[in-house]
SEMI-243265 format. One record per residue (C-alpha): residue number from 1; residue in one letter; x, y, z. Coordinates in steps of 0.2 Angstrom, whole numbers. Layout:
<rotis>
+-----+------+-------+-------+-------+
|  nr | rest |     X |     Y |     Z |
+-----+------+-------+-------+-------+
| NUM |    A |     X |     Y |     Z |
...
+-----+------+-------+-------+-------+
</rotis>
This chain:
<rotis>
+-----+------+-------+-------+-------+
|  nr | rest |     X |     Y |     Z |
+-----+------+-------+-------+-------+
|   1 |    M |   -28 |   -40 |  -109 |
|   2 |    K |   -31 |   -22 |  -111 |
|   3 |    K |   -48 |   -25 |  -102 |
|   4 |    I |   -41 |   -35 |   -88 |
|   5 |    I |   -42 |   -23 |   -72 |
|   6 |    F |   -29 |   -26 |   -59 |
|   7 |    S |   -31 |   -14 |   -44 |
|   8 |    L |   -19 |    -9 |   -31 |
|   9 |    L |   -24 |     1 |   -18 |
|  10 |    I |   -13 |     6 |    -3 |
|  11 |    I |   -18 |    19 |     7 |
|  12 |    V |   -16 |    19 |    15 |
|  13 |    S |   -15 |    24 |    26 |
|  14 |    G |   -11 |    33 |    20 |
|  15 |    L |     7 |    35 |    26 |
|  16 |    K |    -8 |    42 |    33 |
|  17 |    I |   -23 |    34 |    33 |
|  18 |    N |   -17 |    33 |    41 |
|  19 |    A |   -15 |    35 |    57 |
|  20 |    Q |    -4 |    23 |    67 |
|  21 |    G |   -15 |    25 |    83 |
|  22 |    C |   -29 |    16 |    76 |
|  23 |    V |   -17 |     3 |    67 |
|  24 |    A |   -21 |     7 |    51 |
|  25 |    I |    -7 |    12 |    40 |
|  26 |    R |    -3 |    29 |    36 |
|  27 |    S |    -6 |    32 |    18 |
|  28 |    T |     8 |    29 |     7 |
|  29 |    G |    -2 |    32 |   -12 |
|  30 |    A |    -7 |    20 |   -24 |
|  31 |    A |     5 |     9 |   -32 |
|  32 |    C |     9 |     5 |   -50 |
|  33 |    S |    -2 |   -10 |   -56 |
|  34 |    I |   -10 |   -16 |   -73 |
|  35 |    E |   -25 |    -5 |   -68 |
|  36 |    K |   -13 |    10 |   -70 |
|  37 |    F |    -3 |     3 |   -84 |
|  38 |    M |    -9 |   -10 |   -94 |
|  39 |    Y |     0 |   -19 |  -107 |
|  40 |    R |     1 |   -12 |  -125 |
|  41 |    D |    -6 |     4 |  -118 |
|  42 |    T |     1 |    18 |  -127 |
|  43 |    T |    -2 |    32 |  -114 |
|  44 |    K |    12 |    38 |  -104 |
|  45 |    W |     4 |    48 |   -88 |
|  46 |    E |    -9 |    43 |   -75 |
|  47 |    L |   -17 |    54 |   -63 |
|  48 |    G |   -24 |    46 |   -48 |
|  49 |    I |   -34 |    54 |   -34 |
|  50 |    N |   -39 |    45 |   -20 |
|  51 |    N |   -51 |    48 |    -4 |
|  52 |    R |   -49 |    37 |    11 |
|  53 |    Y |   -59 |    39 |    27 |
|  54 |    F |   -62 |    29 |    45 |
|  55 |    K |   -68 |    31 |    61 |
|  56 |    S |   -58 |    21 |    75 |
|  57 |    Y |   -67 |    19 |    92 |
|  58 |    K |   -67 |     1 |    97 |
|  59 |    H |   -52 |    -2 |   110 |
|  60 |    F |   -44 |   -18 |   111 |
|  61 |    V |   -28 |   -25 |   120 |
|  62 |    G |   -23 |   -40 |   110 |
|  63 |    E |   -39 |   -47 |   100 |
|  64 |    V |   -49 |   -44 |   116 |
|  65 |    E |   -60 |   -28 |   114 |
|  66 |    Q |   -63 |   -18 |   127 |
|  67 |    K |   -83 |   -15 |   125 |
|  68 |    Q |   -84 |    -6 |   144 |
|  69 |    R |   -75 |     8 |   135 |
|  70 |    V |   -89 |    11 |   122 |
|  71 |    D |  -101 |     7 |   136 |
|  72 |    S |   -95 |    20 |   147 |
|  73 |    Q |   -92 |    34 |   133 |
|  74 |    T |   -74 |    35 |   138 |
|  75 |    E |   -67 |    29 |   121 |
|  76 |    V |   -54 |    39 |   110 |
|  77 |    I |   -63 |    43 |    92 |
|  78 |    N |   -54 |    47 |    76 |
|  79 |    H |   -60 |    51 |    62 |
|  80 |    S |   -45 |    51 |    49 |
|  81 |    Y |   -48 |    57 |    29 |
|  82 |    T |   -34 |    57 |    16 |
|  83 |    L |   -33 |    64 |     0 |
|  84 |    D |   -19 |    56 |   -10 |
|  85 |    L |   -14 |    64 |   -25 |
|  86 |    N |    -2 |    54 |   -36 |
|  87 |    L |     6 |    55 |   -53 |
|  88 |    A |    13 |    41 |   -64 |
|  89 |    R |    24 |    42 |   -79 |
|  90 |    K |    28 |    26 |   -90 |
|  91 |    F |    44 |    27 |   -99 |
|  92 |    N |    43 |     9 |  -107 |
|  93 |    E |    33 |    -7 |  -107 |
|  94 |    R |    42 |   -11 |   -89 |
|  95 |    W |    49 |     4 |   -82 |
|  96 |    S |    37 |    18 |   -73 |
|  97 |    M |    38 |    29 |   -58 |
|  98 |    M |    26 |    38 |   -47 |
|  99 |    I |    26 |    53 |   -34 |
| 100 |    D |    11 |    53 |   -22 |
| 101 |    V |     5 |    70 |   -11 |
| 102 |    P |    -6 |    65 |     4 |
| 103 |    I |   -18 |    79 |    11 |
| 104 |    I |   -24 |    75 |    28 |
| 105 |    A |   -37 |    81 |    38 |
| 106 |    N |   -37 |    71 |    56 |
| 107 |    T |   -48 |    73 |    70 |
| 108 |    R |   -47 |    65 |    88 |
| 109 |    S |   -59 |    68 |   104 |
| 110 |    S |   -58 |    60 |   120 |
| 111 |    L |   -61 |    63 |   138 |
| 112 |    Y |   -43 |    58 |   146 |
| 113 |    E |   -32 |    70 |   136 |
| 114 |    H |   -43 |    84 |   143 |
| 115 |    G |   -45 |    83 |   161 |
| 116 |    G |   -58 |    68 |   161 |
| 117 |    K |   -71 |    79 |   163 |
| 118 |    D |   -77 |    84 |   146 |
| 119 |    R |   -74 |    76 |   129 |
| 120 |    R |   -64 |    87 |   118 |
| 121 |    Q |   -56 |    86 |   101 |
| 122 |    T |   -38 |    90 |    92 |
| 123 |    H |   -36 |    91 |    75 |
| 124 |    A |   -23 |    90 |    63 |
| 125 |    F |   -22 |    97 |    45 |
| 126 |    G |   -10 |    99 |    30 |
| 127 |    I |     2 |    89 |    18 |
| 128 |    G |     8 |    73 |    23 |
| 129 |    D |    25 |    62 |    19 |
| 130 |    I |    28 |    63 |     0 |
| 131 |    R |    35 |    46 |    -8 |
| 132 |    L |    43 |    43 |   -23 |
| 133 |    A |    44 |    26 |   -30 |
| 134 |    V |    50 |    17 |   -46 |
| 135 |    Y |    44 |     1 |   -54 |
| 136 |    R |    48 |   -13 |   -66 |
| 137 |    W |    40 |   -28 |   -73 |
| 138 |    M |    50 |   -42 |   -71 |
| 139 |    I |    43 |   -53 |   -87 |
| 140 |    D |    42 |   -45 |  -104 |
| 141 |    P |    25 |   -40 |  -105 |
| 142 |    M |    26 |   -42 |  -124 |
| 143 |    K |    28 |   -59 |  -121 |
| 144 |    H |    18 |   -65 |  -107 |
| 145 |    S |     0 |   -58 |  -104 |
| 146 |    K |    -6 |   -74 |   -91 |
| 147 |    F |     6 |   -70 |   -76 |
| 148 |    N |    19 |   -55 |   -72 |
| 149 |    Y |    26 |   -48 |   -56 |
| 150 |    Q |    32 |   -30 |   -54 |
| 151 |    L |    45 |   -24 |   -41 |
| 152 |    G |    44 |    -8 |   -34 |
| 153 |    L |    57 |     4 |   -25 |
| 154 |    G |    54 |    20 |   -17 |
| 155 |    L |    58 |    35 |    -3 |
| 156 |    K |    46 |    40 |     8 |
| 157 |    L |    51 |    58 |    14 |
| 158 |    P |    47 |    68 |    29 |
| 159 |    T |    37 |    83 |    24 |
| 160 |    G |    21 |    80 |    35 |
| 161 |    D |    22 |    89 |    51 |
| 162 |    Y |    26 |    78 |    64 |
| 163 |    K |    25 |    90 |    77 |
| 164 |    Y |     7 |    98 |    75 |
| 165 |    Q |     1 |   106 |    90 |
| 166 |    D |   -16 |   108 |    97 |
| 167 |    Y |   -25 |   114 |   112 |
| 168 |    F |   -28 |   101 |   128 |
| 169 |    Y |   -39 |   107 |   141 |
| 170 |    S |   -38 |   102 |   162 |
| 171 |    A |   -53 |    97 |   171 |
| 172 |    T |   -53 |   116 |   178 |
| 173 |    G |   -53 |   123 |   159 |
| 174 |    T |   -36 |   129 |   157 |
| 175 |    R |   -27 |   124 |   141 |
| 176 |    T |   -10 |   119 |   137 |
| 177 |    L |    -2 |   119 |   118 |
| 178 |    G |     5 |   103 |   114 |
| 179 |    P |     9 |    90 |   101 |
| 180 |    V |    -6 |    80 |    94 |
| 181 |    D |    -8 |    60 |    98 |
| 182 |    Q |     4 |    50 |    86 |
| 183 |    S |   -11 |    44 |    77 |
| 184 |    I |   -16 |    60 |    71 |
| 185 |    Q |     1 |    68 |    67 |
| 186 |    L |     2 |    72 |    49 |
| 187 |    G |    20 |    62 |    46 |
| 188 |    D |    31 |    51 |    57 |
| 189 |    G |    48 |    62 |    55 |
| 190 |    G |    57 |    50 |    46 |
| 191 |    T |    65 |    45 |    29 |
| 192 |    G |    60 |    30 |    23 |
| 193 |    I |    63 |    16 |    11 |
| 194 |    T |    48 |     7 |     3 |
| 195 |    A |    48 |   -11 |    -6 |
| 196 |    E |    34 |   -18 |   -15 |
| 197 |    L |    30 |   -34 |   -24 |
| 198 |    N |    13 |   -33 |   -36 |
| 199 |    A |     8 |   -49 |   -45 |
| 200 |    F |    -6 |   -56 |   -56 |
| 201 |    Y |   -14 |   -72 |   -64 |
| 202 |    N |   -25 |   -74 |   -77 |
| 203 |    L |   -35 |   -89 |   -76 |
| 204 |    S |   -45 |   -83 |   -90 |
| 205 |    H |   -51 |   -68 |  -100 |
| 206 |    A |   -66 |   -63 |   -86 |
| 207 |    V |   -56 |   -71 |   -70 |
| 208 |    S |   -39 |   -65 |   -62 |
| 209 |    F |   -31 |   -66 |   -46 |
| 210 |    Y |   -19 |   -51 |   -38 |
| 211 |    G |    -7 |   -51 |   -25 |
| 212 |    N |     0 |   -36 |   -16 |
| 213 |    F |    15 |   -34 |    -3 |
| 214 |    Y |    21 |   -16 |     3 |
| 215 |    Y |    34 |   -14 |    17 |
| 216 |    L |    41 |     3 |    22 |
| 217 |    S |    56 |     3 |    32 |
| 218 |    N |    60 |    18 |    45 |
| 219 |    P |    78 |    18 |    50 |
| 220 |    R |    76 |    33 |    62 |
| 221 |    E |    71 |    27 |    80 |
| 222 |    Q |    62 |    42 |    88 |
| 223 |    N |    57 |    58 |    83 |
| 224 |    G |    60 |    67 |    97 |
| 225 |    V |    41 |    74 |   101 |
| 226 |    S |    34 |    71 |   117 |
| 227 |    T |    19 |    61 |   122 |
| 228 |    A |    14 |    72 |   136 |
| 229 |    R |     3 |    83 |   126 |
| 230 |    G |    11 |    99 |   131 |
| 231 |    G |    15 |    93 |   148 |
| 232 |    T |    29 |    86 |   158 |
| 233 |    P |    31 |    66 |   154 |
| 234 |    S |    29 |    56 |   170 |
| 235 |    A |    45 |    46 |   177 |
| 236 |    A |    37 |    30 |   172 |
| 237 |    A |    35 |    35 |   154 |
| 238 |    I |    54 |    41 |   153 |
| 239 |    A |    59 |    25 |   161 |
| 240 |    N |    50 |    14 |   148 |
| 241 |    G |    54 |    25 |   134 |
| 242 |    S |    36 |    30 |   129 |
| 243 |    D |    40 |    48 |   134 |
| 244 |    V |    43 |    50 |   115 |
| 245 |    M |    36 |    46 |    99 |
| 246 |    S |    42 |    32 |    90 |
| 247 |    V |    46 |    30 |    70 |
| 248 |    P |    39 |    13 |    67 |
| 249 |    D |    39 |     3 |    52 |
| 250 |    Q |    23 |    -4 |    42 |
| 251 |    Y |    18 |   -16 |    30 |
| 252 |    M |     1 |   -21 |    21 |
| 253 |    Y |    -2 |   -35 |    10 |
| 254 |    R |   -18 |   -41 |    -1 |
| 255 |    A |   -23 |   -55 |   -12 |
| 256 |    G |   -40 |   -60 |   -19 |
| 257 |    A |   -48 |   -61 |   -37 |
| 258 |    N |   -56 |   -50 |   -50 |
| 259 |    V |   -71 |   -54 |   -60 |
| 260 |    M |   -74 |   -43 |   -76 |
| 261 |    L |   -91 |   -40 |   -82 |
| 262 |    N |   -90 |   -28 |   -97 |
| 263 |    K |   -84 |   -11 |   -91 |
| 264 |    F |   -87 |   -17 |   -73 |
| 265 |    T |   -74 |   -28 |   -63 |
| 266 |    V |   -78 |   -34 |   -45 |
| 267 |    S |   -67 |   -40 |   -33 |
| 268 |    A |   -65 |   -49 |   -16 |
| 269 |    G |   -49 |   -51 |    -6 |
| 270 |    V |   -41 |   -52 |    10 |
| 271 |    R |   -30 |   -37 |    18 |
| 272 |    K |   -18 |   -35 |    31 |
| 273 |    E |   -10 |   -19 |    38 |
| 274 |    C |     2 |   -18 |    51 |
| 275 |    I |    12 |    -9 |    63 |
| 276 |    P |    27 |   -21 |    69 |
| 277 |    V |    33 |   -21 |    87 |
| 278 |    Y |    51 |   -22 |    80 |
| 279 |    D |    58 |   -12 |    65 |
| 280 |    L |    68 |   -19 |    51 |
| 281 |    I |    82 |    -7 |    53 |
| 282 |    G |    86 |     3 |    68 |
| 283 |    G |    80 |     2 |    87 |
| 284 |    S |    62 |     0 |    90 |
| 285 |    G |    60 |    10 |   106 |
| 286 |    G |    49 |    25 |   110 |
| 287 |    F |    30 |    26 |   110 |
| 288 |    R |    21 |    16 |    96 |
| 289 |    R |     3 |     7 |    94 |
| 290 |    P |     9 |   -10 |    86 |
| 291 |    G |    -4 |   -21 |    81 |
| 292 |    Y |   -12 |   -26 |    66 |
| 293 |    V |   -28 |   -27 |    56 |
| 294 |    I |   -34 |   -42 |    45 |
| 295 |    S |   -50 |   -37 |    34 |
| 296 |    V |   -61 |   -44 |    19 |
| 297 |    E |   -60 |   -32 |     5 |
| 298 |    P |   -73 |   -31 |    -8 |
| 299 |    G |   -71 |   -19 |   -21 |
| 300 |    V |   -79 |   -12 |   -39 |
| 301 |    N |   -70 |    -3 |   -52 |
| 302 |    Y |   -79 |     5 |   -68 |
| 303 |    R |   -67 |     9 |   -82 |
| 304 |    S |   -72 |    19 |   -98 |
| 305 |    N |   -59 |    24 |  -110 |
| 306 |    N |   -44 |    33 |  -101 |
| 307 |    I |   -54 |    34 |   -85 |
| 308 |    S |   -56 |    23 |   -70 |
| 309 |    L |   -68 |    24 |   -55 |
| 310 |    Y |   -67 |    14 |   -40 |
| 311 |    A |   -72 |     9 |   -23 |
| 312 |    Y |   -65 |    -3 |    -9 |
| 313 |    V |   -74 |    -6 |     8 |
| 314 |    P |   -60 |   -16 |    19 |
| 315 |    V |   -71 |   -22 |    33 |
| 316 |    A |   -61 |   -29 |    48 |
| 317 |    V |   -62 |   -48 |    55 |
| 318 |    V |   -47 |   -46 |    65 |
| 319 |    R |   -39 |   -34 |    76 |
| 320 |    N |   -25 |   -36 |    88 |
| 321 |    R |   -13 |   -23 |    98 |
| 322 |    T |     0 |   -31 |   102 |
| 323 |    Q |    12 |   -29 |   115 |
| 324 |    S |    25 |   -14 |   111 |
| 325 |    V |    44 |   -11 |   117 |
| 326 |    P |    37 |     0 |   132 |
| 327 |    D |    26 |   -12 |   138 |
| 328 |    K |    37 |   -24 |   138 |
| 329 |    I |    51 |   -13 |   148 |
| 330 |    K |    37 |   -10 |   161 |
| 331 |    T |    33 |   -27 |   161 |
| 332 |    D |    52 |   -31 |   166 |
| 333 |    L |    53 |   -15 |   178 |
| 334 |    T |    38 |   -20 |   188 |
| 335 |    G |    36 |   -39 |   186 |
| 336 |    I |    18 |   -36 |   181 |
| 337 |    Y |    13 |   -39 |   164 |
| 338 |    T |     9 |   -24 |   154 |
| 339 |    Q |     1 |   -20 |   138 |
| 340 |    G |    -7 |    -5 |   131 |
| 341 |    D |   -23 |    -3 |   120 |
| 342 |    A |   -28 |     5 |   104 |
| 343 |    A |   -44 |     9 |    95 |
| 344 |    F |   -47 |     2 |    78 |
| 345 |    A |   -63 |     5 |    66 |
| 346 |    D |   -75 |    -8 |    60 |
| 347 |    L |   -71 |    -3 |    40 |
| 348 |    S |   -62 |    10 |    29 |
| 349 |    V |   -69 |    18 |    13 |
| 350 |    S |   -58 |    22 |    -1 |
| 351 |    I |   -65 |    30 |   -16 |
| 352 |    G |   -56 |    36 |   -30 |
| 353 |    M |   -53 |    38 |   -50 |
| 354 |    S |   -38 |    37 |   -62 |
| 355 |    V |   -36 |    46 |   -79 |
| 356 |    R |   -23 |    41 |   -91 |
| 357 |    F |   -17 |    54 |  -103 |
+-----+------+-------+-------+-------+
</rotis>
């Protein structure tokens, strides 16, 4: 059982990886799993270091790609990088806890935010939203090695700067300081509640199946940050509520199979990351880009003694920017169906390591 690797990687995205403008969930830190705390393992601590990067630039309305944006070079390009540092403590065979601190570096280039004449960049760098979580294996690990499931409950703190500012330019070169786009903000401004379910089933010594589910509930509806990029919100934006940033929920699930080959474990699965239109608790107004990404997720893990190295590359197969609450309000007000777009990545790359001690 000690050699069965069960990897859980929520990044995630970060909360930031991230960035909600790309409809990839923000980094929330890797959760506990068998990879982190194996049965009959006497180590008490584990330090995890995860790096996640993606470039979003392909625009979608619903599931329809707006290919003309790339062809005309009017696409918005986000480069999103998150370094997740998480420290986990095992109390006994069932109980453990974790703290995750994301460090984020995002850039965004566009024409429309800078007068439509020259492509310019805005940036955001700093600590993101810190998360604390506790976990419990629900079946006694000492008596059951074939199947188990783990529940987790956590708190996401609004430690990331959700009002981060940079300069925006007009067509004449005049610059204005204002909050950067929601997709590259360091935090969302909400105190959130996280719930997790992690499960595995060992088919044999070398083959196992895994499943992970994560949900972040943000009761706060809006964070009060203007979407006008240092300018004055339009009357239309005020009317449909998109003049201020929303504090959205998010969720992720993944499932697949692992095959162990000596010290290596290769995995293949499916992954979905989503910003829902409506939150579980509280209102859903304000500006957000709801939608989801479904990816195939190959991965590889190498373990030697107390050190594990891993790499995962989720490749998007379905991208869908759904209709937001402001879109629905505008549709009702004008009688014309409205659905905004969002830029998505083709893939993301997660590379990291964990050390148990």
